[in-house]
PyMOL commands that place a pseudoatom at each C-alpha (Angstrom):
pseudoatom trace, name=CA, resn=MET, resi=1, chain=A, elem=C, hetatm=0, pos=[0.112, 0.335, -0.003]
pseudoatom trace, name=CA, resn=HIS, resi=2, chain=A, elem=C, hetatm=0, pos=[3.097, 2.557, 0.750]
pseudoatom trace, name=CA, resn=ALA, resi=3, chain=A, elem=C, hetatm=0, pos=[3.800, 2.224, -2.619]
pseudoatom trace, name=CA, resn=GLN, resi=4, chain=A, elem=C, hetatm=0, pos=[0.704, 2.868, -4.117]
pseudoatom trace, name=CA, resn=ALA, resi=5, chain=A, elem=C, hetatm=0, pos=[0.708, 6.170, -2.289]
pseudoatom trace, name=CA, resn=ALA, resi=6, chain=A, elem=C, hetatm=0, pos=[4.054, 7.494, -3.053]
pseudoatom trace, name=CA, resn=ALA, resi=7, chain=A, elem=C, hetatm=0, pos=[3.348, 6.940, -6.776]
pseudoatom trace, name=CA, resn=GLY, resi=8, chain=A, elem=C, hetatm=0, pos=[0.352, 9.128, -6.558]
pseudoatom trace, name=CA, resn=SER, resi=9, chain=A, elem=C, hetatm=0, pos=[2.086, 12.162, -5.310]
pseudoatom trace, name=CA, resn=VAL, resi=10, chain=A, elem=C, hetatm=0, pos=[4.283, 11.263, -7.689]
pseudoatom trace, name=CA, resn=LEU, resi=11, chain=A, elem=C, hetatm=0, pos=[2.046, 11.773, -10.606]
pseudoatom trace, name=CA, resn=GLU, resi=12, chain=A, elem=C, hetatm=0, pos=[-0.033, 14.812, -8.962]
pseudoatom trace, name=CA, resn=LEU, resi=13, chain=A, elem=C, hetatm=0, pos=[3.410, 16.318, -8.418]
pseudoatom trace, name=CA, resn=GLY, resi=14, chain=A, elem=C, hetatm=0, pos=[4.688, 15.901, -12.187]
pseudoatom trace, name=CA, resn=GLY, resi=15, chain=A, elem=C, hetatm=0, pos=[0.939, 17.619, -12.758]
pseudoatom trace, name=CA, resn=VAL, resi=16, chain=A, elem=C, hetatm=0, pos=[1.720, 20.484, -11.161]
pseudoatom trace, name=CA, resn=VAL, resi=17, chain=A, elem=C, hetatm=0, pos=[5.199, 21.107, -12.608]
pseudoatom trace, name=CA, resn=HIS, resi=18, chain=A, elem=C, hetatm=0, pos=[3.713, 20.174, -16.143]
pseudoatom trace, name=CA, resn=ALA, resi=19, chain=A, elem=C, hetatm=0, pos=[1.057, 23.560, -14.855]
pseudoatom trace, name=CA, resn=TRP, resi=20, chain=A, elem=C, hetatm=0, pos=[3.808, 25.594, -14.144]
pseudoatom trace, name=CA, resn=CYS, resi=21, chain=A, elem=C, hetatm=0, pos=[5.729, 24.406, -17.229]
pseudoatom trace, name=CA, resn=ARG, resi=22, chain=A, elem=C, hetatm=0, pos=[2.467, 26.039, -19.728]
pseudoatom trace, name=CA, resn=PHE, resi=23, chain=A, elem=C, hetatm=0, pos=[1.889, 29.173, -17.727]
pseudoatom trace, name=CA, resn=CYS, resi=24, chain=A, elem=C, hetatm=0, pos=[5.371, 29.531, -18.117]
pseudoatom trace, name=CA, resn=PHE, resi=25, chain=A, elem=C, hetatm=0, pos=[5.756, 28.957, -21.546]
pseudoatom trace, name=CA, resn=PHE, resi=26, chain=A, elem=C, hetatm=0, pos=[2.410, 31.074, -21.688]
pseudoatom trace, name=CA, resn=ILE, resi=27, chain=A, elem=C, hetatm=0, pos=[3.835, 34.563, -19.812]
pseudoatom trace, name=CA, resn=LEU, resi=28, chain=A, elem=C, hetatm=0, pos=[6.172, 33.641, -22.867]
pseudoatom trace, name=CA, resn=TRP, resi=29, chain=A, elem=C, hetatm=0, pos=[4.790, 33.744, -25.690]
pseudoatom trace, name=CA, resn=LYS, resi=30, chain=A, elem=C, hetatm=0, pos=[3.150, 36.776, -23.789]
pseudoatom trace, name=CA, resn=VAL, resi=31, chain=A, elem=C, hetatm=0, pos=[6.059, 38.709, -23.713]
pseudoatom trace, name=CA, resn=PHE, resi=32, chain=A, elem=C, hetatm=0, pos=[7.478, 37.743, -27.452]
pseudoatom trace, name=CA, resn=ALA, resi=33, chain=A, elem=C, hetatm=0, pos=[4.093, 38.404, -28.693]
pseudoatom trace, name=CA, resn=PHE, resi=34, chain=A, elem=C, hetatm=0, pos=[3.675, 41.943, -26.868]
pseudoatom trace, name=CA, resn=ALA, resi=35, chain=A, elem=C, hetatm=0, pos=[7.848, 42.965, -28.390]
pseudoatom trace, name=CA, resn=LEU, resi=36, chain=A, elem=C, hetatm=0, pos=[7.141, 41.913, -31.705]
pseudoatom trace, name=CA, resn=VAL, resi=37, chain=A, elem=C, hetatm=0, pos=[3.869, 44.174, -31.952]
pseudoatom trace, name=CA, resn=LEU, resi=38, chain=A, elem=C, hetatm=0, pos=[6.053, 47.233, -30.354]
pseudoatom trace, name=CA, resn=ALA, resi=39, chain=A, elem=C, hetatm=0, pos=[8.371, 45.692, -33.427]
pseudoatom trace, name=CA, resn=PHE, resi=40, chain=A, elem=C, hetatm=0, pos=[6.387, 46.174, -36.354]
pseudoatom trace, name=CA, resn=ARG, resi=41, chain=A, elem=C, hetatm=0, pos=[5.051, 49.931, -34.786]
pseudoatom trace, name=CA, resn=GLN, resi=42, chain=A, elem=C, hetatm=0, pos=[8.212, 51.076, -34.568]
pseudoatom trace, name=CA, resn=ALA, resi=43, chain=A, elem=C, hetatm=0, pos=[9.185, 49.923, -38.467]
pseudoatom trace, name=CA, resn=ALA, resi=44, chain=A, elem=C, hetatm=0, pos=[5.457, 51.160, -39.388]
pseudoatom trace, name=CA, resn=ARG, resi=45, chain=A, elem=C, hetatm=0, pos=[6.636, 54.632, -37.771]
pseudoatom trace, name=CA, resn=CYS, resi=46, chain=A, elem=C, hetatm=0, pos=[9.591, 54.359, -39.181]
pseudoatom trace, name=CA, resn=CYS, resi=47, chain=A, elem=C, hetatm=0, pos=[8.524, 53.766, -43.087]
pseudoatom trace, name=CA, resn=LEU, resi=48, chain=A, elem=C, hetatm=0, pos=[5.543, 56.687, -42.534]
pseudoatom trace, name=CA, resn=THR, resi=49, chain=A, elem=C, hetatm=0, pos=[7.739, 58.737, -41.257]
pseudoatom trace, name=CA, resn=ALA, resi=50, chain=A, elem=C, hetatm=0, pos=[10.617, 58.172, -44.588]
pseudoatom trace, name=CA, resn=ALA, resi=51, chain=A, elem=C, hetatm=0, pos=[7.328, 58.260, -46.698]
pseudoatom trace, name=CA, resn=SER, resi=52, chain=A, elem=C, hetatm=0, pos=[5.549, 61.464, -45.532]
pseudoatom trace, name=CA, resn=ALA, resi=53, chain=A, elem=C, hetatm=0, pos=[9.372, 63.410, -46.272]
pseudoatom trace, name=CA, resn=LEU, resi=54, chain=A, elem=C, hetatm=0, pos=[8.800, 62.017, -49.477]
pseudoatom trace, name=CA, resn=VAL, resi=55, chain=A, elem=C, hetatm=0, pos=[5.590, 63.350, -50.607]
pseudoatom trace, name=CA, resn=PRO, resi=56, chain=A, elem=C, hetatm=0, pos=[6.007, 67.426, -49.911]
pseudoatom trace, name=CA, resn=THR, resi=57, chain=A, elem=C, hetatm=0, pos=[9.215, 67.106, -52.358]
pseudoatom trace, name=CA, resn=ALA, resi=58, chain=A, elem=C, hetatm=0, pos=[6.841, 65.411, -54.579]
pseudoatom trace, name=CA, resn=GLN, resi=59, chain=A, elem=C, hetatm=0, pos=[3.620, 67.389, -54.902]
pseudoatom trace, name=CA, resn=MET, resi=60, chain=A, elem=C, hetatm=0, pos=[6.041, 70.819, -55.119]
pseudoatom trace, name=CA, resn=LYS, resi=61, chain=A, elem=C, hetatm=0, pos=[5.168, 72.745, -57.591]
pseudoatom trace, name=CA, resn=PRO, resi=62, chain=A, elem=C, hetatm=0, pos=[7.644, 75.137, -59.691]
pseudoatom trace, name=CA, resn=SER, resi=63, chain=A, elem=C, hetatm=0, pos=[8.111, 78.862, -57.838]
pseudoatom trace, name=CA, resn=SER, resi=64, chain=A, elem=C, hetatm=0, pos=[8.496, 80.945, -60.879]
pseudoatom trace, name=CA, resn=SER, resi=65, chain=A, elem=C, hetatm=0, pos=[5.674, 79.308, -63.331]
pseudoatom trace, name=CA, resn=ARG, resi=66, chain=A, elem=C, hetatm=0, pos=[3.065, 80.638, -61.860]
pseudoatom trace, name=CA, resn=PRO, resi=67, chain=A, elem=C, hetatm=0, pos=[4.385, 85.279, -61.468]
pseudoatom trace, name=CA, resn=ASN, resi=68, chain=A, elem=C, hetatm=0, pos=[5.574, 84.295, -65.050]
pseudoatom trace, name=CA, resn=ALA, resi=69, chain=A, elem=C, hetatm=0, pos=[1.796, 82.808, -65.985]
pseudoatom trace, name=CA, resn=VAL, resi=70, chain=A, elem=C, hetatm=0, pos=[0.698, 85.715, -63.671]
pseudoatom trace, name=CA, resn=MET, resi=71, chain=A, elem=C, hetatm=0, pos=[3.124, 88.515, -65.911]
pseudoatom trace, name=CA, resn=ILE, resi=72, chain=A, elem=C, hetatm=0, pos=[1.763, 87.115, -69.017]
pseudoatom trace, name=CA, resn=PHE, resi=73, chain=A, elem=C, hetatm=0, pos=[-1.357, 87.642, -68.488]
pseudoatom trace, name=CA, resn=LEU, resi=74, chain=A, elem=C, hetatm=0, pos=[-1.534, 91.179, -67.319]
for i in range(1, 74): cmd.bond("trace and resi %d" % i, "trace and resi %d" % (i + 1))
show_as sticks, trace
zoom trace
């Protein structure tokens, strides 16, 4: 009878260890996912900043063409 009682406590301890391992991997996964989201946000912010710096240059109009057109009509 004593051997069965000892085997039962070992199995219960294995279940506790398994639960703790699952909990630790769950926490590690959440930390990894959070770090990944932060990295993607930083990359998106960097790309948007670089793209917005190019937009005004592409939409600039020559400053000399408008006064010339006004002078022609006057």
